[in-house]
HTML snippet that shows the backbone in 3Dmol.js (N, CA, C, O; Angstrom):
<script src="https://3Dmol.org/build/3Dmol-min.js"></script>
<div id="view" style="width:600px;height:400px;position:relative"></div>
<script>
const pdb = `
ATOM      1  N   MET A   1       0.846  -1.183   0.000  1.00  0.00           N
ATOM      2  CA  MET A   1       0.000   0.000   0.000  1.00  0.00           C
ATOM      3  C   MET A   1       0.887   1.240   0.000  1.00  0.00           C
ATOM      4  O   MET A   1       1.786   1.357   0.833  1.00  0.00           O
ATOM      5  N   THR A   2       0.647   2.149  -0.910  1.00  0.00           N
ATOM      6  CA  THR A   2       1.438   3.354  -1.034  1.00  0.00           C
ATOM      7  C   THR A   2       0.908   4.433  -0.098  1.00  0.00           C
ATOM      8  O   THR A   2      -0.289   4.721  -0.075  1.00  0.00           O
ATOM      9  N   ALA A   3       1.825   5.026   0.679  1.00  0.00           N
ATOM     10  CA  ALA A   3       1.447   6.112   1.580  1.00  0.00           C
ATOM     11  C   ALA A   3       1.081   7.350   0.764  1.00  0.00           C
ATOM     12  O   ALA A   3       1.632   7.573  -0.315  1.00  0.00           O
ATOM     13  N   LYS A   4       0.181   8.129   1.265  1.00  0.00           N
ATOM     14  CA  LYS A   4      -0.218   9.365   0.594  1.00  0.00           C
ATOM     15  C   LYS A   4       0.797  10.465   0.896  1.00  0.00           C
ATOM     16  O   LYS A   4       1.227  10.614   2.040  1.00  0.00           O
ATOM     17  N   PRO A   5       1.184  11.238  -0.127  1.00  0.00           N
ATOM     18  CA  PRO A   5       2.120  12.344   0.117  1.00  0.00           C
ATOM     19  C   PRO A   5       1.492  13.416   0.998  1.00  0.00           C
ATOM     20  O   PRO A   5       0.314  13.744   0.855  1.00  0.00           O
ATOM     21  N   GLN A   6       2.288  13.953   1.902  1.00  0.00           N
ATOM     22  CA  GLN A   6       1.804  14.978   2.818  1.00  0.00           C
ATOM     23  C   GLN A   6       2.241  16.381   2.424  1.00  0.00           C
ATOM     24  O   GLN A   6       1.692  17.366   2.917  1.00  0.00           O
ATOM     25  N   SER A   7       3.220  16.475   1.542  1.00  0.00           N
ATOM     26  CA  SER A   7       3.705  17.777   1.101  1.00  0.00           C
ATOM     27  C   SER A   7       4.188  17.638  -0.336  1.00  0.00           C
ATOM     28  O   SER A   7       3.991  16.597  -0.964  1.00  0.00           O
ATOM     29  N   SER A   8       4.811  18.673  -0.851  1.00  0.00           N
ATOM     30  CA  SER A   8       5.286  18.615  -2.232  1.00  0.00           C
ATOM     31  C   SER A   8       6.540  17.751  -2.336  1.00  0.00           C
ATOM     32  O   SER A   8       7.203  17.481  -1.335  1.00  0.00           O
ATOM     33  N   ALA A   9       6.852  17.327  -3.538  1.00  0.00           N
ATOM     34  CA  ALA A   9       8.048  16.522  -3.779  1.00  0.00           C
ATOM     35  C   ALA A   9       9.295  17.299  -3.353  1.00  0.00           C
ATOM     36  O   ALA A   9      10.193  16.737  -2.727  1.00  0.00           O
ATOM     37  N   SER A  10       9.350  18.554  -3.682  1.00  0.00           N
ATOM     38  CA  SER A  10      10.503  19.387  -3.331  1.00  0.00           C
ATOM     39  C   SER A  10      10.644  19.536  -1.816  1.00  0.00           C
ATOM     40  O   SER A  10      11.753  19.466  -1.286  1.00  0.00           O
ATOM     41  N   LYS A  11       9.538  19.738  -1.128  1.00  0.00           N
ATOM     42  CA  LYS A  11       9.591  19.883   0.333  1.00  0.00           C
ATOM     43  C   LYS A  11      10.069  18.603   0.996  1.00  0.00           C
ATOM     44  O   LYS A  11      10.815  18.654   1.974  1.00  0.00           O
ATOM     45  N   GLU A  12       9.645  17.451   0.475  1.00  0.00           N
ATOM     46  CA  GLU A  12      10.112  16.188   1.043  1.00  0.00           C
ATOM     47  C   GLU A  12      11.598  15.996   0.809  1.00  0.00           C
ATOM     48  O   GLU A  12      12.310  15.502   1.683  1.00  0.00           O
ATOM     49  N   ALA A  13      12.070  16.386  -0.370  1.00  0.00           N
ATOM     50  CA  ALA A  13      13.505  16.297  -0.661  1.00  0.00           C
ATOM     51  C   ALA A  13      14.286  17.174   0.305  1.00  0.00           C
ATOM     52  O   ALA A  13      15.291  16.739   0.867  1.00  0.00           O
ATOM     53  N   LYS A  14      13.835  18.391   0.499  1.00  0.00           N
ATOM     54  CA  LYS A  14      14.512  19.316   1.418  1.00  0.00           C
ATOM     55  C   LYS A  14      14.474  18.809   2.850  1.00  0.00           C
ATOM     56  O   LYS A  14      15.455  18.947   3.581  1.00  0.00           O
ATOM     57  N   ALA A  15      13.366  18.229   3.257  1.00  0.00           N
ATOM     58  CA  ALA A  15      13.244  17.704   4.614  1.00  0.00           C
ATOM     59  C   ALA A  15      14.219  16.550   4.848  1.00  0.00           C
ATOM     60  O   ALA A  15      14.612  16.286   5.984  1.00  0.00           O
ATOM     61  N   ALA A  16      14.606  15.868   3.778  1.00  0.00           N
ATOM     62  CA  ALA A  16      15.556  14.758   3.886  1.00  0.00           C
ATOM     63  C   ALA A  16      17.006  15.228   3.818  1.00  0.00           C
ATOM     64  O   ALA A  16      17.928  14.415   3.868  1.00  0.00           O
ATOM     65  N   GLY A  17      17.207  16.553   3.702  1.00  0.00           N
ATOM     66  CA  GLY A  17      18.561  17.099   3.686  1.00  0.00           C
ATOM     67  C   GLY A  17      19.128  17.377   2.308  1.00  0.00           C
ATOM     68  O   GLY A  17      20.316  17.667   2.164  1.00  0.00           O
ATOM     69  N   LEU A  18      18.287  17.290   1.304  1.00  0.00           N
ATOM     70  CA  LEU A  18      18.727  17.578  -0.058  1.00  0.00           C
ATOM     71  C   LEU A  18      18.414  19.033  -0.388  1.00  0.00           C
ATOM     72  O   LEU A  18      17.523  19.637   0.209  1.00  0.00           O
ATOM     73  N   GLU A  19      19.155  19.586  -1.341  1.00  0.00           N
ATOM     74  CA  GLU A  19      18.957  20.998  -1.693  1.00  0.00           C
ATOM     75  C   GLU A  19      17.611  21.240  -2.369  1.00  0.00           C
ATOM     76  O   GLU A  19      16.924  22.221  -2.083  1.00  0.00           O
ATOM     77  N   SER A  20      17.248  20.330  -3.267  1.00  0.00           N
ATOM     78  CA  SER A  20      16.039  20.526  -4.063  1.00  0.00           C
ATOM     79  C   SER A  20      15.719  19.250  -4.824  1.00  0.00           C
ATOM     80  O   SER A  20      16.463  18.271  -4.764  1.00  0.00           O
ATOM     81  N   LEU A  21      14.610  19.273  -5.533  1.00  0.00           N
ATOM     82  CA  LEU A  21      14.267  18.161  -6.399  1.00  0.00           C
ATOM     83  C   LEU A  21      15.267  18.076  -7.554  1.00  0.00           C
ATOM     84  O   LEU A  21      15.517  16.994  -8.085  1.00  0.00           O
ATOM     85  N   ALA A  22      15.831  19.206  -7.937  1.00  0.00           N
ATOM     86  CA  ALA A  22      16.847  19.211  -8.995  1.00  0.00           C
ATOM     87  C   ALA A  22      18.080  18.405  -8.568  1.00  0.00           C
ATOM     88  O   ALA A  22      18.697  17.739  -9.399  1.00  0.00           O
ATOM     89  N   GLU A  23      18.437  18.461  -7.297  1.00  0.00           N
ATOM     90  CA  GLU A  23      19.561  17.666  -6.816  1.00  0.00           C
ATOM     91  C   GLU A  23      19.230  16.173  -6.898  1.00  0.00           C
ATOM     92  O   GLU A  23      20.089  15.371  -7.266  1.00  0.00           O
ATOM     93  N   VAL A  24      18.007  15.796  -6.563  1.00  0.00           N
ATOM     94  CA  VAL A  24      17.576  14.400  -6.686  1.00  0.00           C
ATOM     95  C   VAL A  24      17.659  13.978  -8.153  1.00  0.00           C
ATOM     96  O   VAL A  24      18.112  12.876  -8.462  1.00  0.00           O
ATOM     97  N   SER A  25      17.228  14.841  -9.037  1.00  0.00           N
ATOM     98  CA  SER A  25      17.289  14.573 -10.467  1.00  0.00           C
ATOM     99  C   SER A  25      18.732  14.371 -10.927  1.00  0.00           C
ATOM    100  O   SER A  25      19.014  13.473 -11.720  1.00  0.00           O
ATOM    101  N   ALA A  26      19.635  15.197 -10.435  1.00  0.00           N
ATOM    102  CA  ALA A  26      21.048  15.078 -10.810  1.00  0.00           C
ATOM    103  C   ALA A  26      21.644  13.765 -10.303  1.00  0.00           C
ATOM    104  O   ALA A  26      22.438  13.141 -11.008  1.00  0.00           O
ATOM    105  N   ILE A  27      21.285  13.346  -9.121  1.00  0.00           N
ATOM    106  CA  ILE A  27      21.816  12.105  -8.548  1.00  0.00           C
ATOM    107  C   ILE A  27      21.251  10.888  -9.272  1.00  0.00           C
ATOM    108  O   ILE A  27      21.985   9.942  -9.561  1.00  0.00           O
ATOM    109  N   THR A  28      19.960  10.906  -9.566  1.00  0.00           N
ATOM    110  CA  THR A  28      19.299   9.724 -10.126  1.00  0.00           C
ATOM    111  C   THR A  28      19.300   9.668 -11.646  1.00  0.00           C
ATOM    112  O   THR A  28      19.180   8.593 -12.234  1.00  0.00           O
ATOM    113  N   GLY A  29      19.436  10.818 -12.274  1.00  0.00           N
ATOM    114  CA  GLY A  29      19.318  10.866 -13.730  1.00  0.00           C
ATOM    115  C   GLY A  29      17.876  10.859 -14.207  1.00  0.00           C
ATOM    116  O   GLY A  29      17.616  10.731 -15.403  1.00  0.00           O
ATOM    117  N   LYS A  30      16.937  10.996 -13.278  1.00  0.00           N
ATOM    118  CA  LYS A  30      15.513  11.020 -13.618  1.00  0.00           C
ATOM    119  C   LYS A  30      15.037  12.461 -13.743  1.00  0.00           C
ATOM    120  O   LYS A  30      15.453  13.326 -12.972  1.00  0.00           O
ATOM    121  N   HIS A  31      14.179  12.712 -14.697  1.00  0.00           N
ATOM    122  CA  HIS A  31      13.627  14.054 -14.917  1.00  0.00           C
ATOM    123  C   HIS A  31      12.790  14.455 -13.697  1.00  0.00           C
ATOM    124  O   HIS A  31      12.117  13.613 -13.102  1.00  0.00           O
ATOM    125  N   PRO A  32      12.830  15.735 -13.326  1.00  0.00           N
ATOM    126  CA  PRO A  32      12.010  16.188 -12.195  1.00  0.00           C
ATOM    127  C   PRO A  32      10.527  15.846 -12.350  1.00  0.00           C
ATOM    128  O   PRO A  32       9.855  15.568 -11.357  1.00  0.00           O
ATOM    129  N   ASN A  33      10.014  15.862 -13.564  1.00  0.00           N
ATOM    130  CA  ASN A  33       8.603  15.495 -13.764  1.00  0.00           C
ATOM    131  C   ASN A  33       8.349  14.041 -13.378  1.00  0.00           C
ATOM    132  O   ASN A  33       7.295  13.712 -12.833  1.00  0.00           O
ATOM    133  N   THR A  34       9.319  13.171 -13.664  1.00  0.00           N
ATOM    134  CA  THR A  34       9.195  11.764 -13.277  1.00  0.00           C
ATOM    135  C   THR A  34       9.167  11.646 -11.763  1.00  0.00           C
ATOM    136  O   THR A  34       8.353  10.912 -11.204  1.00  0.00           O
ATOM    137  N   LEU A  35      10.059  12.374 -11.104  1.00  0.00           N
ATOM    138  CA  LEU A  35      10.103  12.342  -9.643  1.00  0.00           C
ATOM    139  C   LEU A  35       8.804  12.862  -9.038  1.00  0.00           C
ATOM    140  O   LEU A  35       8.297  12.306  -8.063  1.00  0.00           O
ATOM    141  N   THR A  36       8.275  13.920  -9.617  1.00  0.00           N
ATOM    142  CA  THR A  36       7.010  14.482  -9.138  1.00  0.00           C
ATOM    143  C   THR A  36       5.872  13.483  -9.332  1.00  0.00           C
ATOM    144  O   THR A  36       5.005  13.350  -8.467  1.00  0.00           O
ATOM    145  N   ARG A  37       5.873  12.786 -10.459  1.00  0.00           N
ATOM    146  CA  ARG A  37       4.848  11.770 -10.703  1.00  0.00           C
ATOM    147  C   ARG A  37       4.976  10.633  -9.693  1.00  0.00           C
ATOM    148  O   ARG A  37       3.971  10.151  -9.172  1.00  0.00           O
ATOM    149  N   TRP A  38       6.213  10.200  -9.412  1.00  0.00           N
ATOM    150  CA  TRP A  38       6.425   9.158  -8.399  1.00  0.00           C
ATOM    151  C   TRP A  38       5.911   9.627  -7.047  1.00  0.00           C
ATOM    152  O   TRP A  38       5.297   8.858  -6.308  1.00  0.00           O
ATOM    153  N   HIS A  39       6.164  10.891  -6.725  1.00  0.00           N
ATOM    154  CA  HIS A  39       5.702  11.454  -5.459  1.00  0.00           C
ATOM    155  C   HIS A  39       4.189  11.309  -5.337  1.00  0.00           C
ATOM    156  O   HIS A  39       3.667  10.979  -4.272  1.00  0.00           O
ATOM    157  N   LYS A  40       3.504  11.559  -6.430  1.00  0.00           N
ATOM    158  CA  LYS A  40       2.037  11.506  -6.422  1.00  0.00           C
ATOM    159  C   LYS A  40       1.504  10.074  -6.515  1.00  0.00           C
ATOM    160  O   LYS A  40       0.605   9.695  -5.765  1.00  0.00           O
ATOM    161  N   ASP A  41       2.061   9.280  -7.439  1.00  0.00           N
ATOM    162  CA  ASP A  41       1.466   7.985  -7.762  1.00  0.00           C
ATOM    163  C   ASP A  41       2.179   6.782  -7.141  1.00  0.00           C
ATOM    164  O   ASP A  41       1.567   5.730  -6.954  1.00  0.00           O
ATOM    165  N   GLU A  42       3.444   6.928  -6.826  1.00  0.00           N
ATOM    166  CA  GLU A  42       4.257   5.831  -6.272  1.00  0.00           C
ATOM    167  C   GLU A  42       5.054   6.374  -5.081  1.00  0.00           C
ATOM    168  O   GLU A  42       6.285   6.363  -5.085  1.00  0.00           O
ATOM    169  N   HIS A  43       4.338   6.841  -4.081  1.00  0.00           N
ATOM    170  CA  HIS A  43       4.978   7.578  -2.996  1.00  0.00           C
ATOM    171  C   HIS A  43       6.016   6.754  -2.239  1.00  0.00           C
ATOM    172  O   HIS A  43       7.045   7.294  -1.834  1.00  0.00           O
ATOM    173  N   ASP A  44       5.773   5.475  -2.041  1.00  0.00           N
ATOM    174  CA  ASP A  44       6.772   4.646  -1.353  1.00  0.00           C
ATOM    175  C   ASP A  44       8.072   4.579  -2.159  1.00  0.00           C
ATOM    176  O   ASP A  44       9.160   4.648  -1.588  1.00  0.00           O
ATOM    177  N   LEU A  45       7.961   4.446  -3.475  1.00  0.00           N
ATOM    178  CA  LEU A  45       9.138   4.460  -4.345  1.00  0.00           C
ATOM    179  C   LEU A  45       9.845   5.806  -4.235  1.00  0.00           C
ATOM    180  O   LEU A  45      11.068   5.858  -4.101  1.00  0.00           O
ATOM    181  N   PHE A  46       9.086   6.888  -4.291  1.00  0.00           N
ATOM    182  CA  PHE A  46       9.667   8.222  -4.181  1.00  0.00           C
ATOM    183  C   PHE A  46      10.441   8.378  -2.868  1.00  0.00           C
ATOM    184  O   PHE A  46      11.553   8.905  -2.858  1.00  0.00           O
ATOM    185  N   ARG A  47       9.853   7.922  -1.771  1.00  0.00           N
ATOM    186  CA  ARG A  47      10.523   8.041  -0.472  1.00  0.00           C
ATOM    187  C   ARG A  47      11.809   7.230  -0.448  1.00  0.00           C
ATOM    188  O   ARG A  47      12.812   7.680   0.106  1.00  0.00           O
ATOM    189  N   ALA A  48      11.794   6.054  -1.035  1.00  0.00           N
ATOM    190  CA  ALA A  48      13.011   5.233  -1.086  1.00  0.00           C
ATOM    191  C   ALA A  48      14.092   5.942  -1.888  1.00  0.00           C
ATOM    192  O   ALA A  48      15.261   5.931  -1.503  1.00  0.00           O
ATOM    193  N   VAL A  49      13.712   6.550  -2.988  1.00  0.00           N
ATOM    194  CA  VAL A  49      14.677   7.296  -3.811  1.00  0.00           C
ATOM    195  C   VAL A  49      15.237   8.475  -3.026  1.00  0.00           C
ATOM    196  O   VAL A  49      16.445   8.709  -3.047  1.00  0.00           O
ATOM    197  N   ILE A  50      14.385   9.214  -2.340  1.00  0.00           N
ATOM    198  CA  ILE A  50      14.823  10.379  -1.564  1.00  0.00           C
ATOM    199  C   ILE A  50      15.799   9.953  -0.468  1.00  0.00           C
ATOM    200  O   ILE A  50      16.845  10.580  -0.294  1.00  0.00           O
ATOM    201  N   PHE A  51      15.472   8.912   0.258  1.00  0.00           N
ATOM    202  CA  PHE A  51      16.363   8.469   1.328  1.00  0.00           C
ATOM    203  C   PHE A  51      17.675   7.952   0.768  1.00  0.00           C
ATOM    204  O   PHE A  51      18.729   8.162   1.370  1.00  0.00           O
ATOM    205  N   GLY A  52      17.628   7.283  -0.369  1.00  0.00           N
ATOM    206  CA  GLY A  52      18.855   6.828  -1.018  1.00  0.00           C
ATOM    207  C   GLY A  52      19.717   7.993  -1.461  1.00  0.00           C
ATOM    208  O   GLY A  52      20.934   7.969  -1.278  1.00  0.00           O
ATOM    209  N   CYS A  53      19.106   9.002  -2.036  1.00  0.00           N
ATOM    210  CA  CYS A  53      19.853  10.198  -2.459  1.00  0.00           C
ATOM    211  C   CYS A  53      20.462  10.923  -1.269  1.00  0.00           C
ATOM    212  O   CYS A  53      21.594  11.402  -1.342  1.00  0.00           O
ATOM    213  N   ALA A  54      19.720  11.005  -0.180  1.00  0.00           N
ATOM    214  CA  ALA A  54      20.248  11.653   1.028  1.00  0.00           C
ATOM    215  C   ALA A  54      21.460  10.888   1.549  1.00  0.00           C
ATOM    216  O   ALA A  54      22.430  11.500   1.997  1.00  0.00           O
ATOM    217  N   GLN A  55      21.416   9.573   1.496  1.00  0.00           N
ATOM    218  CA  GLN A  55      22.554   8.760   1.940  1.00  0.00           C
ATOM    219  C   GLN A  55      23.747   8.961   1.021  1.00  0.00           C
ATOM    220  O   GLN A  55      24.876   9.084   1.496  1.00  0.00           O
ATOM    221  N   ILE A  56      23.520   8.997  -0.279  1.00  0.00           N
ATOM    222  CA  ILE A  56      24.598   9.238  -1.241  1.00  0.00           C
ATOM    223  C   ILE A  56      25.236  10.595  -0.971  1.00  0.00           C
ATOM    224  O   ILE A  56      26.461  10.716  -0.981  1.00  0.00           O
ATOM    225  N   LYS A  57      24.424  11.606  -0.733  1.00  0.00           N
ATOM    226  CA  LYS A  57      24.945  12.949  -0.462  1.00  0.00           C
ATOM    227  C   LYS A  57      25.770  12.956   0.827  1.00  0.00           C
ATOM    228  O   LYS A  57      26.848  13.549   0.865  1.00  0.00           O
ATOM    229  N   THR A  58      25.279  12.312   1.868  1.00  0.00           N
ATOM    230  CA  THR A  58      25.999  12.250   3.141  1.00  0.00           C
ATOM    231  C   THR A  58      27.349  11.562   2.966  1.00  0.00           C
ATOM    232  O   THR A  58      28.362  12.050   3.467  1.00  0.00           O
ATOM    233  N   GLU A  59      27.370  10.449   2.269  1.00  0.00           N
ATOM    234  CA  GLU A  59      28.618   9.723   2.055  1.00  0.00           C
ATOM    235  C   GLU A  59      29.601  10.538   1.229  1.00  0.00           C
ATOM    236  O   GLU A  59      30.800  10.519   1.509  1.00  0.00           O
ATOM    237  N   ALA A  60      29.119  11.251   0.219  1.00  0.00           N
ATOM    238  CA  ALA A  60      29.988  12.095  -0.610  1.00  0.00           C
ATOM    239  C   ALA A  60      30.587  13.232   0.218  1.00  0.00           C
ATOM    240  O   ALA A  60      31.767  13.552   0.076  1.00  0.00           O
ATOM    241  N   GLU A  61      29.773  13.841   1.083  1.00  0.00           N
ATOM    242  CA  GLU A  61      30.280  14.925   1.938  1.00  0.00           C
ATOM    243  C   GLU A  61      31.322  14.402   2.923  1.00  0.00           C
ATOM    244  O   GLU A  61      32.329  15.068   3.163  1.00  0.00           O
ATOM    245  N   GLU A  62      31.097  13.231   3.490  1.00  0.00           N
ATOM    246  CA  GLU A  62      32.067  12.646   4.412  1.00  0.00           C
ATOM    247  C   GLU A  62      33.369  12.330   3.686  1.00  0.00           C
ATOM    248  O   GLU A  62      34.452  12.538   4.234  1.00  0.00           O
ATOM    249  N   HIS A  63      33.272  11.836   2.476  1.00  0.00           N
ATOM    250  CA  HIS A  63      34.466  11.530   1.683  1.00  0.00           C
ATOM    251  C   HIS A  63      35.255  12.800   1.405  1.00  0.00           C
ATOM    252  O   HIS A  63      36.481  12.805   1.518  1.00  0.00           O
ATOM    253  N   ARG A  64      34.556  13.888   1.038  1.00  0.00           N
ATOM    254  CA  ARG A  64      35.236  15.170   0.792  1.00  0.00           C
ATOM    255  C   ARG A  64      35.924  15.672   2.054  1.00  0.00           C
ATOM    256  O   ARG A  64      37.052  16.161   1.986  1.00  0.00           O
ATOM    257  N   ARG A  65      35.268  15.558   3.196  1.00  0.00           N
ATOM    258  CA  ARG A  65      35.880  16.023   4.456  1.00  0.00           C
ATOM    259  C   ARG A  65      37.137  15.222   4.778  1.00  0.00           C
ATOM    260  O   ARG A  65      38.149  15.789   5.190  1.00  0.00           O
ATOM    261  N   ARG A  66      37.074  13.918   4.593  1.00  0.00           N
ATOM    262  CA  ARG A  66      38.257  13.084   4.852  1.00  0.00           C
ATOM    263  C   ARG A  66      39.378  13.421   3.890  1.00  0.00           C
ATOM    264  O   ARG A  66      40.545  13.462   4.280  1.00  0.00           O
ATOM    265  N   SER A  67      39.030  13.665   2.627  1.00  0.00           N
ATOM    266  CA  SER A  67      40.045  13.982   1.617  1.00  0.00           C
ATOM    267  C   SER A  67      40.728  15.311   1.930  1.00  0.00           C
ATOM    268  O   SER A  67      41.947  15.429   1.811  1.00  0.00           O
ATOM    269  N   VAL A  68      39.945  16.303   2.326  1.00  0.00           N
ATOM    270  CA  VAL A  68      40.502  17.612   2.671  1.00  0.00           C
ATOM    271  C   VAL A  68      41.375  17.505   3.905  1.00  0.00           C
ATOM    272  O   VAL A  68      42.432  18.133   3.965  1.00  0.00           O
ATOM    273  N   ALA A  69      40.960  16.727   4.884  1.00  0.00           N
ATOM    274  CA  ALA A  69      41.723  16.577   6.120  1.00  0.00           C
ATOM    275  C   ALA A  69      43.066  15.893   5.856  1.00  0.00           C
ATOM    276  O   ALA A  69      44.021  16.109   6.602  1.00  0.00           O
ATOM    277  N   MET A  70      43.152  15.086   4.825  1.00  0.00           N
ATOM    278  CA  MET A  70      44.373  14.359   4.529  1.00  0.00           C
ATOM    279  C   MET A  70      45.343  15.167   3.678  1.00  0.00           C
ATOM    280  O   MET A  70      46.516  14.807   3.576  1.00  0.00           O
ATOM    281  N   CYS A  71      44.878  16.253   3.065  1.00  0.00           N
ATOM    282  CA  CYS A  71      45.741  17.056   2.208  1.00  0.00           C
ATOM    283  C   CYS A  71      46.690  17.892   3.043  1.00  0.00           C
ATOM    284  O   CYS A  71      46.275  18.521   4.017  1.00  0.00           O
ATOM    285  N   PRO A  72      47.993  17.904   2.662  1.00  0.00           N
ATOM    286  CA  PRO A  72      48.941  18.752   3.399  1.00  0.00           C
ATOM    287  C   PRO A  72      48.663  20.229   3.114  1.00  0.00           C
ATOM    288  O   PRO A  72      48.203  20.594   2.032  1.00  0.00           O
ATOM    289  N   LYS A  73      48.947  21.050   4.094  1.00  0.00           N
ATOM    290  CA  LYS A  73      48.709  22.489   3.948  1.00  0.00           C
ATOM    291  C   LYS A  73      49.941  23.190   3.457  1.00  0.00           C
ATOM    292  O   LYS A  73      49.927  24.407   3.275  1.00  0.00           O
TER     293      LYS A  73
END
`;
const viewer = $3Dmol.createViewer("view");
viewer.addModel(pdb, "pdb");
viewer.setStyle({}, {cartoon: {color: "spectrum"}});
viewer.zoomTo();
viewer.render();
</script>
């Protein structure tokens, strides 16, 4: 059973720590219209994608921090 969306696709992306739906689109390669449709019609899928993108972003930021910390000054 698919949960009903409580807010806009962009607001859910932002609430998960992403900049925007455009950032989700850049990570997934899916058009924003596709993501918006998933938000409306396949909300569980949309939520899984959002949480996956948030995890990818977190891991990328941690990798950048470690890389910067290892660089000599």
